VEXDREN-2710 file (C-alpha; in Angstrom, 1 decimal):
% VEXDREN-2710
k/r/px/py/pz
1/MET/34.2/-58.0/-24.2
2/PRO/36.3/-54.8/-24.7
3/SER/39.1/-54.3/-22.1
4/ASN/37.1/-51.7/-20.2
5/ALA/34.1/-53.9/-20.0
6/PHE/33.7/-56.7/-17.4
7/ARG/31.1/-58.4/-15.2
8/ILE/30.9/-59.4/-11.6
9/SER/28.7/-62.1/-10.1
10/GLY/27.4/-61.9/-6.5
11/HIS/24.4/-61.3/-4.3
12/LEU/23.4/-57.7/-5.1
13/VAL/22.3/-55.6/-2.1
14/ASP/19.4/-53.5/-3.2
15/ILE/19.1/-50.8/-0.5
16/PRO/16.0/-49.0/-1.6
17/GLY/14.2/-52.3/-2.3
18/ARG/15.5/-53.7/1.0
19/ARG/16.5/-57.0/-0.5
20/THR/19.4/-59.0/-1.8
21/PHE/19.3/-61.3/-4.8
22/PRO/21.8/-63.2/-7.0
23/ALA/22.9/-61.1/-10.0
24/GLU/25.5/-60.4/-12.6
25/VAL/26.6/-56.7/-12.8
26/HIS/27.8/-55.6/-16.3
27/ILE/30.2/-52.7/-16.3
28/ASP/31.2/-50.8/-19.5
29/ASN/33.2/-47.6/-19.8
30/GLY/33.1/-46.8/-16.1
31/ARG/29.3/-47.2/-15.8
32/ILE/26.9/-50.0/-14.9
33/ARG/25.4/-51.1/-18.2
34/GLN/23.2/-53.9/-16.8
35/VAL/22.1/-55.6/-13.6
36/LEU/21.0/-59.1/-14.6
37/PRO/19.2/-61.2/-12.0
38/THR/20.5/-64.8/-12.0
39/ALA/19.5/-68.1/-10.5
40/SER/22.6/-68.3/-8.5
41/ALA/25.8/-66.3/-7.8
42/GLU/29.2/-66.3/-6.3
43/SER/29.3/-66.3/-2.5
44/GLN/29.9/-62.6/-2.1
45/PHE/27.9/-59.4/-1.8
46/ILE/27.9/-56.4/-4.1
47/LEU/26.8/-53.1/-2.7
48/PRO/27.3/-49.3/-3.2
49/GLY/30.6/-47.9/-1.8
50/PHE/30.8/-46.2/1.5
51/ILE/30.9/-42.4/1.9
52/ASP/32.4/-40.4/4.7
53/ALA/29.9/-37.6/5.0
54/HIS/32.1/-35.1/6.8
55/VAL/35.9/-35.2/7.1
56/HIS/38.9/-32.9/7.3
57/VAL/41.3/-34.9/5.2
58/GLU/44.1/-32.8/6.5
59/SER/43.7/-34.3/9.9
60/SER/44.9/-37.6/8.6
61/MET/48.2/-35.8/7.9
62/LEU/47.8/-37.1/4.4
63/VAL/47.0/-35.3/1.2
64/PRO/43.8/-36.3/-0.6
65/SER/45.5/-38.7/-3.0
66/GLU/47.2/-40.6/-0.1
67/PHE/44.0/-40.6/2.0
68/ALA/42.2/-42.2/-0.9
69/ARG/44.9/-44.9/-1.3
70/LEU/44.2/-46.0/2.3
71/ALA/40.4/-45.4/2.4
72/VAL/39.5/-47.5/-0.7
73/VAL/40.9/-50.6/1.0
74/HIS/38.0/-50.3/3.5
75/GLY/35.3/-49.8/0.8
76/THR/35.2/-46.0/0.9
77/VAL/34.6/-44.5/-2.6
78/ALA/33.9/-40.9/-1.7
79/THR/34.5/-38.2/0.9
80/VAL/32.6/-35.0/1.7
81/SER/35.5/-32.9/2.8
82/ASP/35.8/-29.5/4.5
83/PRO/39.2/-28.1/3.5
84/HIS/39.0/-25.8/6.4
85/GLU/42.4/-26.7/7.9
86/ILE/44.5/-25.9/4.9
87/ALA/42.3/-22.8/4.1
88/ASN/43.3/-21.4/7.5
89/VAL/46.9/-21.7/6.5
90/LEU/46.9/-20.8/2.8
91/GLY/43.4/-19.5/1.9
92/ILE/41.9/-20.2/-1.5
93/PRO/45.1/-21.6/-3.0
94/GLY/45.1/-24.2/-0.2
95/VAL/41.5/-25.3/-1.2
96/GLU/42.7/-25.5/-4.9
97/PHE/45.6/-27.6/-3.9
98/MET/43.2/-30.1/-2.2
99/ILE/40.9/-30.2/-5.2
100/ASN/43.7/-30.6/-7.7
101/ASN/45.5/-33.3/-5.7
102/GLY/42.3/-35.2/-5.2
103/LYS/41.6/-35.2/-8.9
104/MET/44.9/-37.0/-9.6
105/VAL/43.6/-40.4/-8.4
106/PRO/40.5/-42.6/-9.0
107/PHE/38.5/-41.5/-6.0
108/LYS/35.6/-39.1/-5.5
109/CYS/36.7/-36.2/-3.3
110/TYR/34.0/-33.6/-2.8
111/PHE/34.9/-30.3/-1.2
112/GLY/33.0/-27.5/0.5
113/ALA/33.7/-23.8/0.8
114/PRO/35.1/-23.2/4.3
115/SER/32.8/-20.8/6.1
116/CYS/34.9/-19.8/9.1
117/VAL/38.5/-18.8/8.1
118/PRO/39.7/-17.8/10.6
119/ALA/37.4/-19.7/12.9
120/THR/37.3/-16.8/15.3
121/SER/38.9/-13.3/15.7
122/PHE/40.6/-14.5/18.9
123/GLU/43.5/-16.4/17.2
124/THR/46.0/-15.8/14.4
125/ALA/45.5/-17.7/11.1
126/GLY/47.3/-17.6/7.9
127/ALA/44.4/-16.4/5.7
128/VAL/41.0/-14.8/5.7
129/LEU/38.0/-16.0/3.6
130/ASP/35.5/-13.1/3.6
131/PRO/32.0/-13.4/2.1
132/GLU/33.2/-12.5/-1.4
133/SER/35.9/-15.2/-1.2
134/VAL/33.3/-17.7/0.0
135/ASP/31.0/-16.7/-2.8
136/THR/33.8/-17.2/-5.4
137/LEU/34.3/-20.7/-4.1
138/LEU/30.6/-21.5/-4.0
139/SER/30.2/-20.5/-7.6
140/ARG/32.5/-23.3/-8.7
141/PRO/30.8/-26.6/-9.7
142/ASP/33.5/-28.6/-7.8
143/ILE/32.5/-26.9/-4.5
144/ARG/29.4/-28.8/-3.3
145/TYR/28.4/-27.0/-0.1
146/LEU/29.1/-24.4/2.5
147/ALA/31.2/-26.2/5.1
148/GLU/30.5/-26.3/8.8
149/MET/29.3/-22.9/10.1
150/MET/31.1/-22.9/13.5
151/ASN/30.1/-19.4/14.4
152/TRP/26.7/-20.4/15.8
153/PRO/26.3/-17.2/17.9
154/GLY/26.8/-15.3/14.6
155/VAL/24.0/-17.3/13.0
156/ILE/21.6/-16.9/15.9
157/HIS/22.2/-13.2/16.2
158/GLY/22.2/-12.5/12.5
159/ASP/25.8/-11.4/12.1
160/PRO/25.9/-9.7/8.7
161/MET/29.1/-11.4/7.5
162/VAL/27.9/-14.8/8.6
163/MET/24.5/-14.3/6.9
164/LYS/26.1/-13.2/3.7
165/LYS/27.9/-16.6/3.4
166/ILE/24.7/-18.5/4.2
167/ASP/22.8/-16.4/1.6
168/SER/25.5/-17.1/-0.9
169/ALA/25.1/-20.9/-0.4
170/ARG/21.3/-20.5/-0.8
171/ARG/21.7/-18.5/-3.9
172/HIS/24.0/-21.2/-5.4
173/GLY/21.6/-23.9/-4.4
174/LYS/24.1/-25.6/-2.1
175/PRO/23.5/-26.9/1.5
176/VAL/25.1/-25.5/4.6
177/ASP/26.8/-27.7/7.1
178/GLY/26.5/-27.0/10.8
179/HIS/28.6/-27.1/13.9
180/ALA/26.7/-26.6/17.1
181/PRO/27.9/-28.7/20.0
182/GLY/25.4/-28.9/22.8
183/LEU/23.0/-26.4/21.2
184/THR/19.3/-27.3/21.9
185/ASN/15.9/-25.7/22.4
186/GLU/15.2/-22.2/21.0
187/GLN/18.9/-21.6/20.1
188/ALA/19.0/-24.8/18.0
189/ALA/15.7/-24.0/16.4
190/ALA/17.0/-20.6/15.4
191/TYR/20.2/-22.0/14.1
192/ILE/18.4/-24.6/11.9
193/LYS/15.8/-22.0/10.7
194/ALA/18.7/-19.9/9.4
195/GLY/19.4/-22.6/6.8
196/ILE/21.8/-24.9/8.6
197/SER/21.1/-28.4/7.4
198/THR/23.5/-30.8/9.3
199/ASP/25.4/-31.2/12.5
200/HIS/28.2/-33.7/13.3
201/GLU/28.9/-32.3/16.7
202/CYS/26.1/-33.9/18.7
203/VAL/27.3/-35.7/21.8
204/SER/24.1/-36.9/23.4
205/TYR/21.0/-38.8/22.2
206/GLU/18.7/-36.1/23.4
207/GLU/20.6/-33.3/21.7
208/ALA/20.7/-35.2/18.3
209/ARG/17.0/-36.2/18.5
210/HIS/16.0/-32.6/19.2
211/LYS/17.9/-31.4/16.1
212/LEU/16.5/-34.2/14.0
213/LYS/12.9/-33.4/15.1
214/HIS/13.5/-29.8/13.9
215/GLY/14.5/-30.9/10.4
216/MET/18.3/-31.1/10.7
217/LYS/20.3/-34.1/9.5
218/VAL/22.7/-35.6/12.0
219/ILE/26.0/-37.1/11.0
220/ILE/27.2/-39.7/13.5
221/ARG/30.9/-39.1/14.1
222/GLU/33.5/-41.7/15.1
223/GLY/37.0/-40.2/14.6
224/SER/40.3/-40.6/16.3
225/ALA/39.5/-38.2/19.1
226/ALA/35.8/-37.5/19.1
227/ARG/33.7/-40.7/19.3
228/ASN/29.9/-40.3/19.4
229/PHE/28.7/-43.6/17.7
230/ASP/27.7/-45.3/20.8
231/ALA/25.7/-42.4/22.1
232/LEU/23.8/-41.7/18.8
233/ILE/23.4/-44.9/16.8
234/GLY/20.1/-45.7/18.5
235/LEU/18.6/-42.8/16.5
236/LEU/19.1/-44.6/13.2
237/PRO/16.0/-46.8/13.1
238/GLU/13.7/-43.8/13.6
239/PHE/15.5/-41.4/11.3
240/GLU/17.1/-43.6/8.7
241/ASN/16.7/-40.9/5.9
242/ASP/18.3/-38.2/8.0
243/VAL/21.4/-39.9/9.5
244/MET/24.9/-40.2/7.9
245/PHE/28.3/-41.5/9.1
246/CYS/31.5/-39.6/9.3
247/SER/35.0/-39.6/10.8
248/ASP/35.5/-35.8/10.9
249/ASP/39.1/-36.1/12.0
250/LYS/41.0/-39.4/11.6
251/HIS/44.7/-40.0/12.1
252/PRO/46.6/-42.2/9.7
253/ASP/46.9/-45.2/11.9
254/SER/43.2/-45.5/12.5
255/LEU/42.5/-44.9/8.8
256/GLU/44.8/-47.8/8.0
257/ASP/42.8/-49.9/10.5
258/GLY/39.4/-49.1/9.1
259/HIS/36.9/-46.4/8.1
260/ILE/33.1/-46.2/7.6
261/ASN/33.0/-50.0/7.2
262/LYS/33.7/-50.4/10.9
263/LEU/30.7/-48.3/11.8
264/VAL/28.5/-50.3/9.5
265/SER/29.7/-53.6/11.1
266/ARG/29.2/-52.2/14.6
267/ALA/25.7/-51.1/13.8
268/VAL/24.8/-54.5/12.4
269/ALA/26.2/-56.1/15.6
270/ARG/23.7/-54.0/17.5
271/GLY/20.8/-55.6/15.6
272/ILE/19.9/-52.5/13.6
273/ASP/18.2/-53.1/10.3
274/LEU/20.9/-53.7/7.6
275/PHE/19.2/-51.5/5.0
276/SER/18.8/-48.6/7.3
277/ILE/22.5/-48.8/8.1
278/LEU/23.5/-48.9/4.5
279/ARG/21.2/-46.1/3.6
280/ALA/23.1/-43.9/6.1
281/ALA/26.5/-45.2/4.9
282/CYS/26.0/-45.2/1.2
283/LEU/22.9/-43.2/0.0
284/ASN/22.0/-40.4/2.3
285/PRO/25.2/-38.4/1.5
286/ILE/24.5/-38.7/-2.2
287/ASP/21.0/-37.3/-1.7
288/HIS/22.0/-34.5/0.6
289/TYR/25.0/-33.2/-1.2
290/GLN/23.9/-34.2/-4.7
291/LEU/27.0/-36.3/-5.4
292/ASP/27.6/-38.1/-8.6
293/VAL/28.4/-41.3/-6.9
294/GLY/26.8/-44.5/-8.2
295/ARG/23.9/-46.2/-6.3
296/LEU/24.4/-49.6/-8.1
297/ARG/21.7/-48.9/-10.6
298/GLU/21.8/-49.3/-14.4
299/GLY/23.3/-46.2/-15.9
300/ASP/25.1/-45.2/-12.7
301/PRO/28.8/-44.6/-12.4
302/ALA/30.3/-48.0/-11.4
303/ASP/31.2/-47.1/-7.8
304/PHE/30.7/-50.2/-5.7
305/ILE/32.3/-52.7/-3.4
306/VAL/32.4/-56.4/-3.0
307/VAL/32.3/-57.8/0.5
308/LYS/32.6/-61.3/1.9
309/ASP/29.6/-61.1/4.2
310/LEU/27.1/-58.6/5.6
311/ARG/28.2/-58.8/9.2
312/HIS/31.9/-57.9/9.2
313/PHE/32.1/-56.1/5.8
314/ASP/35.6/-57.3/5.0
315/VAL/36.2/-55.7/1.6
316/LYS/37.3/-58.0/-1.2
317/GLU/37.3/-55.3/-3.9
318/THR/36.5/-51.6/-4.4
319/TYR/35.6/-50.0/-7.7
320/VAL/35.5/-46.3/-8.5
321/ALA/34.1/-45.4/-12.0
322/GLY/34.7/-49.0/-13.1
323/GLN/38.3/-49.1/-12.0
324/ARG/39.4/-51.6/-9.4
325/VAL/41.2/-49.5/-6.8
326/ALA/41.6/-52.1/-4.0
327/ALA/41.7/-55.9/-3.7
328/ASP/42.0/-58.1/-0.6
329/GLY/43.4/-55.4/1.7
330/THR/45.8/-53.9/-0.8
331/THR/45.4/-50.5/-2.4
332/LEU/45.7/-50.4/-6.2
333/ILE/46.0/-46.6/-6.5
334/ASP/49.4/-45.5/-7.5
335/ARG/51.1/-42.6/-5.7
336/VAL/51.3/-39.2/-7.4
337/LYS/53.7/-36.3/-7.2
338/ILE/52.8/-34.1/-4.2
339/ASP/53.6/-30.4/-4.1
340/THR/54.5/-28.8/-0.7
341/PRO/52.9/-25.3/-0.4
342/ASN/53.4/-23.8/3.1
343/LYS/53.4/-20.7/5.2
344/PHE/55.6/-21.0/8.3
345/HIS/57.5/-18.1/9.8
346/ALA/58.0/-19.1/13.5
347/GLU/61.4/-18.8/15.0
348/PRO/63.1/-21.0/17.6
349/LEU/62.6/-20.1/21.2
350/HIS/64.5/-20.6/24.4
351/PRO/63.2/-22.4/27.5
352/GLU/63.3/-19.1/29.4
353/GLN/60.6/-17.7/27.1
354/LEU/58.2/-20.3/28.5
355/GLN/58.4/-19.1/32.1
356/ILE/55.2/-17.5/33.5
357/LYS/54.9/-15.6/36.7
358/ALA/52.2/-16.8/39.0
359/SER/50.1/-13.6/39.4
360/GLY/47.4/-15.1/41.6
361/LYS/46.8/-17.8/44.2
362/LYS/44.5/-19.8/42.0
363/MET/44.5/-20.6/38.3
364/ARG/42.1/-21.9/35.7
365/LEU/43.0/-25.3/34.5
366/ILE/41.9/-26.9/31.2
367/GLU/40.7/-30.5/31.7
368/ALA/41.1/-32.6/28.5
369/VAL/38.5/-35.3/28.1
370/ASP/39.6/-38.5/26.4
371/GLY/37.5/-39.2/23.3
372/GLN/35.9/-35.8/23.2
373/LEU/36.7/-32.3/21.7
374/ILE/35.1/-30.5/24.7
375/THR/37.1/-29.6/27.7
376/HIS/36.1/-28.7/31.3
377/GLU/37.3/-25.9/33.5
378/ARG/38.9/-26.7/36.8
379/ILE/40.3/-24.4/39.5
380/ALA/43.7/-25.4/40.8
381/THR/46.5/-24.0/43.0
382/PRO/49.6/-23.4/40.9
383/LYS/52.9/-25.1/41.8
384/ILE/55.4/-22.2/42.3
385/ASP/59.1/-22.4/41.6
386/GLN/61.1/-19.1/42.1
387/GLY/57.9/-17.1/41.5
388/ASN/57.0/-19.0/38.3
389/ALA/54.0/-21.4/37.8
390/VAL/55.4/-24.7/36.6
391/SER/54.1/-28.2/35.7
392/ASP/53.2/-30.6/38.4
393/PRO/53.1/-34.1/37.0
394/SER/52.2/-35.6/40.4
395/ARG/48.9/-33.8/40.1
396/ASP/48.6/-34.2/36.3
397/VAL/49.0/-30.5/35.8
398/LEU/51.1/-29.8/32.7
399/LYS/52.2/-26.7/30.9
400/LEU/50.4/-26.0/27.6
401/VAL/52.0/-23.7/25.1
402/VAL/50.8/-22.2/21.8
403/VAL/53.2/-20.4/19.5
404/ASN/52.2/-18.2/16.6
405/ARG/53.7/-19.8/13.4
406/TYR/52.8/-16.9/11.1
407/LYS/54.7/-14.1/12.7
408/LYS/57.1/-13.6/15.7
409/SER/55.2/-13.1/18.9
410/PRO/55.4/-14.2/22.6
411/PRO/54.1/-17.7/23.3
412/ALA/50.7/-18.1/25.0
413/ILE/50.8/-20.3/28.1
414/ALA/48.3/-22.1/30.2
415/PHE/48.0/-25.4/32.2
416/ILE/46.1/-28.6/31.4
417/SER/45.2/-31.9/33.1
418/GLY/44.1/-35.1/31.5
419/PHE/47.3/-35.9/29.5
420/GLY/48.9/-37.8/32.4
421/MET/52.5/-37.4/31.2
422/LYS/55.3/-37.9/33.7
423/ARG/58.2/-36.8/31.6
424/GLY/59.2/-35.1/28.3
425/ALA/56.9/-33.2/25.9
426/ILE/54.9/-33.5/22.7
427/ALA/54.2/-30.8/20.1
428/SER/52.3/-30.4/16.9
429/SER/51.7/-27.8/14.2
430/VAL/48.4/-29.5/13.6
431/ALA/46.3/-27.4/16.0
432/HIS/42.8/-26.7/15.0
433/ASP/41.8/-24.4/13.5
434/SER/44.6/-21.9/12.8
435/HIS/47.4/-24.5/13.0
436/ASN/49.8/-22.6/15.2
437/ILE/52.3/-24.7/17.1
438/ILE/50.9/-26.4/20.3
439/ALA/52.9/-28.3/22.9
440/VAL/52.4/-29.9/26.3
441/GLY/55.0/-31.1/28.7
442/VAL/56.5/-31.5/32.1
443/ASP/59.4/-29.1/31.8
444/ASP/60.3/-26.0/29.8
445/GLU/63.4/-27.5/28.3
446/SER/61.5/-30.4/26.8
447/ILE/58.7/-28.2/25.5
448/ALA/61.1/-25.8/23.9
449/ARG/63.0/-28.6/22.2
450/ALA/59.8/-30.2/20.8
451/ILE/58.6/-26.8/19.5
452/ASN/62.0/-26.0/17.9
453/ALA/62.1/-29.3/16.1
454/ILE/58.8/-28.4/14.4
455/VAL/60.1/-24.9/13.6
456/ASP/63.1/-26.5/12.0
457/LYS/61.0/-28.7/9.7
458/LYS/58.4/-26.0/9.1
459/GLY/55.7/-28.3/10.4
460/GLY/55.3/-31.7/12.0
461/ILE/54.5/-33.6/15.2
462/ALA/57.2/-34.3/17.7
463/ALA/58.0/-36.1/21.0
464/VAL/60.9/-35.4/23.3
465/HIS/62.3/-37.3/26.3
466/GLY/65.8/-36.2/27.4
467/GLU/68.1/-36.6/24.4
468/GLN/65.6/-38.6/22.5
469/LEU/63.6/-36.7/19.9
470/ASP/61.4/-38.0/17.1
471/ILE/59.5/-35.9/14.5
472/LEU/57.2/-36.6/11.7
473/PRO/57.7/-33.7/9.2
474/LEU/54.6/-32.2/7.7
475/PRO/55.8/-30.0/4.9
476/VAL/52.4/-29.5/3.1
477/ALA/51.0/-26.4/4.8
478/GLY/52.6/-27.6/8.0
479/ILE/49.8/-30.1/8.5
480/MET/50.2/-32.9/5.9
481/SER/53.0/-35.2/4.8
482/ASP/54.2/-35.7/1.2
483/LYS/55.2/-39.3/2.0
484/ASP/53.4/-42.6/1.4
485/GLY/50.4/-42.9/3.6
486/TYR/51.3/-46.3/5.0
487/GLU/54.8/-45.0/5.9
488/VAL/53.2/-42.0/7.6
489/SER/50.9/-44.3/9.5
490/GLN/53.8/-46.3/10.8
491/HIS/55.8/-43.2/11.9
492/TYR/52.7/-41.8/13.6
493/LYS/52.3/-45.1/15.5
494/ALA/55.8/-44.8/16.7
495/LEU/55.2/-41.3/17.9
496/ASP/51.9/-42.3/19.5
497/ARG/53.8/-45.1/21.4
498/MET/56.4/-42.6/22.5
499/ALA/53.8/-40.2/23.8
500/LYS/52.2/-43.0/25.8
501/ASP/55.6/-44.1/27.1
502/LEU/56.0/-40.6/28.4
503/GLY/53.0/-41.4/30.6
504/SER/50.0/-40.1/28.6
505/THR/46.9/-42.0/29.3
506/LEU/44.9/-40.7/26.4
507/GLY/43.8/-42.9/23.5
508/ALA/45.1/-40.5/20.9
509/PRO/47.5/-37.9/22.6
510/PHE/48.4/-36.0/19.5
511/MET/44.8/-35.8/18.2
512/THR/43.6/-34.6/21.6
513/LEU/46.4/-32.0/21.7
514/SER/45.5/-30.7/18.3
515/PHE/42.0/-29.7/19.6
516/MET/43.2/-27.8/22.7
517/ALA/43.4/-24.7/20.6
518/LEU/40.0/-25.2/19.0
519/LEU/38.2/-22.2/20.5
520/VAL/34.7/-22.9/19.1
521/ILE/34.4/-26.1/21.3
522/PRO/33.9/-25.2/25.0
523/SER/34.9/-24.9/27.7
524/LEU/38.5/-23.7/28.1
525/LYS/41.0/-23.6/25.2
526/LEU/44.3/-21.8/24.4
527/SER/44.9/-19.7/21.3
528/ASP/48.2/-18.0/20.4
529/LYS/46.6/-14.9/22.0
530/GLY/45.6/-16.3/25.3
531/LEU/43.3/-18.5/27.4
532/PHE/39.8/-18.6/26.0
533/ASP/36.4/-19.3/27.6
534/GLY/34.2/-21.0/25.0
535/HIS/31.0/-20.4/26.9
536/ALA/31.5/-16.6/27.3
537/PHE/33.3/-16.5/23.9
538/GLY/36.1/-14.3/25.1
539/PHE/39.5/-14.4/26.8
540/THR/39.7/-15.1/30.5
541/PRO/42.7/-14.6/32.9
542/LEU/44.8/-17.6/33.8
543/PHE/45.4/-16.5/37.4
544/PHE/43.2/-15.0/40.0
545/ASP/42.9/-14.6/43.8
END
């Protein structure tokens, strides 16, 4: 055989045929030349590779090439990625960076055109993608879809700018991803009728079933902060052609630990039909987004995995276009040179700039929810010190600060519960969706020190306790590292431990913090311009009588 031709023996998993059989798969020049049934085979299983049907690669704090190096170890061969995060910082050049970096490694990164940059007019972002810019992106063959349309009120009410973007996707024959947490009944029907084809934000079985019944595809999400697998997986047997799996946002430590393979294994453990599960994990994204990913058929690209068994899905080997990219838990993808485009103009601040006068007897308090992107609104009595409202760790009431990183402006300040910290502060320039600097802490000195560390590095995540300070620099757009993915994972783990040593009771403190400025997810959030009510979709005062 030529050097680029080889064969693999095992039990082939035929998902459409709902069967497994011993076979020898012949690969030549990156494609499957022949699938030859045999009388017996090696004790292993060959199946199509897994696909993450909706992910913001940037949330891993890794560039696409490094994300790929970790993901292939778990049998992932492709991602459907919304480069919304970097687009909010750098615009179209940021999207082009992601595409070009992804093309440098043997992995199938598919990108969408971000639909909401900025996500709202109530925050400061680094760029704007108007309908003309979105149309320019959608005209490219390497842009596969219009990414999640977060402005669901604009869709329902026919906002002209929103509808132009949807019409552009329709004109280019590309699907439109949705984002409509909690939307049901007539509003959901109107949203779907406008052309929105998917939603990955469902949090309840009833909500997801309603959307599926109205013709929408549901992507079951299990990320580092938002985890909806348990609530939604029961829908799969009834809707196997209309369900997919995704991570949405995944930090590097959890990516190192596992990916879509873990969802497949968990679904199998629940007794759900294997072939229904694999259709959701491997085939449905190909059909919906028209991806050129192999399905393990003759003539297909040789994108497949070899696993030890069909229960745990421990991956022995991963192949992309006929190239072995992972073996026995080790990535075989080489690192590539990483550029560091950025936009970061924030200046250091003093603790005194974080003082806020208590202008009312009561205040609105953001309540963070572990494992969810949503928050709740609580009413609390502020703790007062010399006329200023201050953190009160004894009641789990901490100061939350957002600083505009694109231009000099006063910090926005609110208060939050749910973090549980008893000392110090943590901060991040990963703050969806505009990626301003966000920090939470028990005292102004610690908060200011954490923010200033990020300003100094022009991006990063940081933790502070007294004289102790640790920071993971993120020089790529202030949201991604240029380092080895496994090194980033280890550094992140150390920072995560430090945040928990400060008292945080959250499963992923930095991930949860990054969503406290995400205005399109109710209820209360904080942008660089002020406290925002996600239900009323407008600013609301922090203090009142």
